[in-house]
N, C-alpha and C positions, 0 to 999 in steps of 0.2 A: 552358463557363467554370466554374471551381470555385465551389462554393457558399460565400459569405462570410457566415457567420452568427455567427462567434466574436467575442467581445468584445475590447477593446483589449489586455488583459493575459493573455488565454487562450493562453498559450504552448503548452501541450500540445494544446489544441484545434486551433490553427493548424497545428502540425506534423503531427498525425494526419490532418487533412483533406488537407493537401498530399500526404502519402505515399499516402493512399487514392486520390487523384486523379492519381497517376502520378509524383510526385517521389520516386523510390526512394532518393535520396541525402540525404534530409532528416535533419538532426541538431540536437539540442537541446544548447546549451552550458550547463554547470553551474558556477556560481561557489560556492565553499564557504569557510567560516571555518576549515576543518580542513586542506584539501589544495589543491593547484594545480587550475586549471580542468580540467574533464573534459568529455566529450561523450557523449550517449546517441544511438546510431543508432536512428532511429525504426523501422526495420525490425524491430529486436529486440522492440518492443512488440507486434508482430503475430505473434509466434511461435506455432507449433502445439504440441500436447501433447508430442510426441516431442522437441521442441527446448527444452522448459522445464527449469529446474533440478529435480533430484530432489525437493527440498523442496516445490516447487509441485505436482509430480505427486502426491506423497503427500497433500497437502492436498486436491486435487481428488478423489482416490480415497476420501477419508474424508467428503466432503460428502454430506449426506442431507437428505431432507425439503424444506421450503421454505427456499431459500438466498438470502442477500443478499450480493452481491459489492461490497464497499466500496472505492471508488477504482478503479473497473473499467477505467479508461484506454481502451484500444482494444477491450475486451470479449473478449479471447482466452480468459480463464478462464470467463466466463459462457457464451460460445459453445460451448465444449467441454461444459459441463454441460448446456446446453439440448439439444445434439445427442444426449446420453445419456438424454434424457427427464426430466431433473430440472427442477423448478419453480424458476427462478432469476430474480432481479431484479438488474439492473446499475445501481449508483448511482455517480455522479460529479458533482463540482461544476463541471466544464468543459462548457459548451454544445457546443463543438466535438467533444469526446470523445463526448458523447451522440449527436450527429449521426452520427458514424462508427459507433458501436455499433448504431444503428438501421439504417444502411445495410448493415451486416454481417448483419442479419436477427434480431437479438435482440429478443424480443417485449416484454419488460417492462423499462422503463428509468425512471430517476428522475434529474433534474438538481437536485442539492441537496448541501449539506454534510451530514455525518452527524449533527451536533448539531441541525440543523433538521429532520431526518427523524423522523417520529413513528409510522410504521406498525409495529405489533407483530405477533407471531405467527410469528417465524422459528425454524427448527430449527438452521440453520447460518449463520454469518457468516464470510466470508473477508476476511482482512487480509493481503494478499500483497505481495511486492516491498518488503520491510522495512515490514511493516504497522504496526509501532509508531510509525512516523514521524508519523502523523497526530495522535498524542497531544501533540506539540509539545515537551513537557518532562516531567520527573518530577512537577513540581507540578500539571500539568494532567491527568495520566494518569487519576487517579481520576474526574474529571468525565466523561471519555470512556467509561471502563469502566462506570461506573454507568448511563450512557445506553444503552450496548449491552446491559447486563443487562436493562433495562426492555423492550427490543425482542425479546428472546429468549423462547421458550417455556421452561417448567421443564425442566431437563435438556438444554436446547439448548447448542450449542457454538460457540466462536470458534476458528477455525484461523488462527494468525498465524505468519508467519515474520519473523525479526528477525536483527540482527547485533550482537554484542558487539564494539565497536571498541577494546577495551582494548589489543589487540595493536598498534594503530597508534602507541601511546605507548612501545613497548619500545625501549630503547637498546641499543647494541652490547654493553654489559657484562651485559645481561640484566635490568637494573633498568627501572623504568617511570617516565616523567616525565608528571605530570598537573598541569595548572594549578589550584592550590588556590583561586584566586579564582573559578573556575567552579563552579557548583552541582553539575553532574554531567558527566562526560567525554563522555557520549553525546549531549549537547545541542549541535546543530550549526545554524548559520545558512546558508541557501541562497538563491541567486537564479538563476532560469532565464532564458535568452535564446534566441529563435528569430527569425532575420532581424531585423526592426526592432522586434520585440516583446520585452518583458521583464516579469517579475513583480516585485512588491515583494519585499524580503527576507522570508524566513519561517523559522520554527523547525521543526526536524525531529529526531525522537528515535530514536537507536540505543540499544536497551535490552537489558541483559544478562538472562539467564533468572532469576537469583536475585531481582532487583528486580521483574521481571514477575510472578513467582510471588507475592510479597508484596502487590503492588498488586492483583493479581487476587483474592487472598483477602480483602483489605479491601473489595473491591467486590462480594463475594458469589459468587465462582467458586472452583472447585478448578482447579489447574493441573497439567499433565503435559507433560514434555519428550518429544516423540515421536521426534525425529530430529535429529542433528547433521549439518551440512553443512560444506563447505570455508570457509576464512577466517572461522571463528568464527560462522558462520550456524547457525540452528537453527529447528525447527518446533515450536510448542507448541499444546496444546489446552487451552482454558479452558472449563469446563463450569459452567453456572448451577446453583446449589444453593438 
């Protein structure tokens, strides 16, 4: 019988555990304020290094020292680093995700939100799969970046991939339509569903590099654009100064 340790609204945890226990067709439904409903095949969350997007591979290749994988999900990134002998801790707020991460053999795990996590002394932090999403909004980004700054060693780095969704507002004539009543076009509301479970609606931030660079500078980092990917994705490195 599958272990049922996940909480009522732990959509990711439930889906990850079901997939790990044999339901290879598990899918998470995504409701968005921006686009029509979409699905996440849970199998994709268990991808190996060779199946990861180039930006994720680049980030893993640049990780060094003591690493914190923030929002570790199924643990694929942390597992790859651990197998390479890197000291990595997988952090996720989902009890079900942490259960799967442990089952996959990752030695160091933490079930917590990043703002509640206080362990310092990291050399690298990973924020992957649109890592700026956890910042929620432009207005909250500084709070998150300052907290991450506190947890990093001097000269330590955050490797973050993100998407500038400005292209989604392009019209046929080449002009752009943006809701002027919205604070920032990359602030999106989501709700996730899996079987009978659903999350509360939550805020998720798609952040362009120019704004990320300024926010990082304000929080005590230098920023460098490492790589551009398809569909306005990019990988950035923030270094603590």
